[in-house]
MITORKE-958947 format. One record per residue (C-alpha): x, y, z; residue in one letter. Coordinates in steps of 0.5 Angstrom, whole numbers, plus 2048, in hexadecimal, padded with zeros to 3 digits. Example, Ala and Ser with C-alpha at 12.3 -4.5 7.8 and 13.67 -1.06 7.14 Angstrom:
BEGIN
8197F7810a81B7FE80Es
END
This chain:
BEGIN
7AD89D781m7B08A277Ck7B08A0775i7B78A0775s7B889C77Bt7B3897778k7B7896772l7BD895775s7BA890779v7B788C773w7BE88D770f7C288A775l7BD884775l7BD88376Ei7C588476Et7C587E774l7C087A770v7C487A76As7CB87976El7C7873771i7C587076Af7CB871767f7CF86F76Dg7CB86876Dy7CC868765v7D3869766s7D386376Cy7D085E768s7D4860762s7DA85F766l7D8859769k7D7856762k7DE858760t7E2856766i7DF84F766i7E084E75Fe7E7851760q7E984D766k7E6847762k7EB84875Cn7F1849761e7F0843765l7EE83F75Et7F584175Ba7F9840762i7F6839762a7F783775Bn7FF83975Ct800835762k7FC82F75Ei801830758r80783075Dy80582A761i80382675Ae80A828757n80E82775Df80B81F75Df80C81F756y813820757e81481B75Ck811816758e815817752n81B817757d81981075Av81780D753s81E810750a82280C755l81E806755a82080574Dh82780674Ea82B80074Dp82F801753g829801758i8267FB754i82D7F7755d82D7F975Ca8267F775Em8277F075Bq82E7EF75En82C7F1765i8267ED764g82A7E7762e82F7E8768a8297E976Dy8267E276Br82D7DF76Be8317E1770f82C7E6775g82D7ED777m8337EC77Cd8377E9776s83D7EC773p83B7EB76Ce8347EF76Ey8387F4772t83D7F676Ca8377F7767l8347FB76Dy83A7FF76Ee83B800766d834803765l83580976Bi83980E767p83580E761f82E80E765l83081376Aa833818765y82C817761y828818768k82C81E76An82C821763i825821761f822822769g81F81B76By81F819772h821811771d82180C76Bi81F80576Bf8207FF767l81A7FA769i81A7F3766s8147F0762y8137EC768e8127F276Dg8197F2770e81C7F9772v8237F776Fl8267FE76Ff825805772t82A80A773l82780C77Ad82780577Dk821806781d81C801784a81980077Ed8207FD77By8207F577Ag8187F577Bt8137F2777n80E7F7774l8097F1773k8097EE779t80D7F277Eg80C7F7783l80B7FD77Ey8077F9779k8017FE77An805804779t805809773q80C806771l8097FF771s80380276Dk807805768v80C800767f8067FB766k8027FF761r80980075Da80B7F975Ds8037F775Bt8027FC756l8097FD753m809804753e80B80A757t80780C75De806811763i80481076As80081376Ed803818774f80481577Be808815781y80D810780y80F80C786e81680A784p818811782s814814788n81281A783s80C81B77Dp80E817777a80C816770a80F81176Bf80F810764v811809761a81280675Aa8137FF758p81A7FC756i8197F8750i81E7F374Ck81C7EF746r8157F1747g8157EE74Er8147F2754i81A7F1759i8197F675Eg8177FD760v81B804761i817809766v819810767f81781376Eq81581A76Dl817820771v811823773t81382A775d81382C76Ee80B82B76Di80A82E774y80E834772t80983576Cl803834771v805838776q80783E771d801843773y80384876Ds7FD84B76Bg7F9849771l7F984E775g7F984D77Dk7F484877Dt7F5844777g7F883D776e7F8837772t7F6830775v7F7829772v7F4823775a7F381C773s7ED817774k7EE811779a7E780D77Ag7E281277Dn7E781877Fq7EB81D77Cv7F281D77Ei7F782377Df7FD822779a80182877Ba80182D780p7FC833780t7FD83B781r7FA83A788y7FC83378Ad804831788p80282A78Bd7FC829787a800824782a7FD81D783f7FB81F78Ar7F5823788k7EE81F786k7E7821784i7E181C784d7DE81D77Di7D781F77Eg7D9824783s7D782B783d7DE82E782i7E482D77Da7DE82D778l7E282F772p7E782A773m7E2824774q7E082676Dk7E782676Aa7E981F76Dv7E381C76Ak7E581F763g7E0825763i7E382C760k7E0832762g7E0839765l7DB83C76Aa7DB83F771i7DB83A776s7DE83877Dn7E583577Ed7E8831782y7E8836788r7E1837787g7E283E784e7DE84177Ek7E3841778v7E3842771l7E683C76Ea7E8839767v7E9831768w7EB82C763e7EE824763y7F5822761l7F481B75Ep7FB81975Dq7FC81A765l7F5819767r7F582076Aw7F082576Bg7F282C76Bi7EF83276Ev7F183976Dv7ED83E772k7ED845775v7E984777Bd7E284B779i7E485077Er7EA85277Ae7E8850773a7E2855774f7E585A778s7E4860773p7DD85E773v7DC85E77Ay7DF86577Bk7DA867776l7D4864779r7D6867780n7D786E77Dw7D086D77Al7CD86B781l7D0871784i7CD87677Ei7C687277Fg7C6872786g
END
């Protein structure tokens, strides 16, 4: 073999080895850069959504607390309670007081965007509701709906004498997902009832289902813990009927980020989501709502530039 040929071969080999070496270095560096970049992006998205959710419920707490302290509502609660005890719900006296409340509370409901407004006696009787669903006139301590989130938030507000937020649940009287925020109505230092707002869940669902910055596979998932299960609290990108229907056993090998989130653990890692797919995920716990929140994107999308470089190196090396 001629010297010039040998030199050419050696030159090609050295060039090829150099390309593979620098390609590998580039691959390792790119992989680290993309992982860090995606972590920062997901963390920023998660923080933004958490702040929005917290502010949303903070505003609702302020709304219900302000109305609970309004002199007109305090007097109305006392008067309708007395009319119920003395005359009953079918009496003209009770009906007149009930109808007097409708214009103001209906206006308040529509202006501030609530699903319904309740006035509940300290004994647990649902004395007023704009929608007059099946829960109207029932007792939240002893009646059919004593185990609902409406009952639970009423009991906490009346016992702790402070504003409370319920968990999300499918609420049978409304035939839809529901959450409630409640505040005690106090007169001369004594609790006489509780006012409850039923929230419109669409606003929270719209936020959860906003996939801006999450590409083609990313999503935000929210869920709560009930016993030994994770219960999804909102629709997901891949399952529009997931809210209160999709459940994952704690200890199973899927939805690992959410299993940690509902236990109050904060983290960021590559893990399996509820579909069994490998994802890069950020997760946190929202104590105000007793929710876990996971923001994630599929690994195959998050690392697609890395995979392209890896495949190119395999071709060169092959």
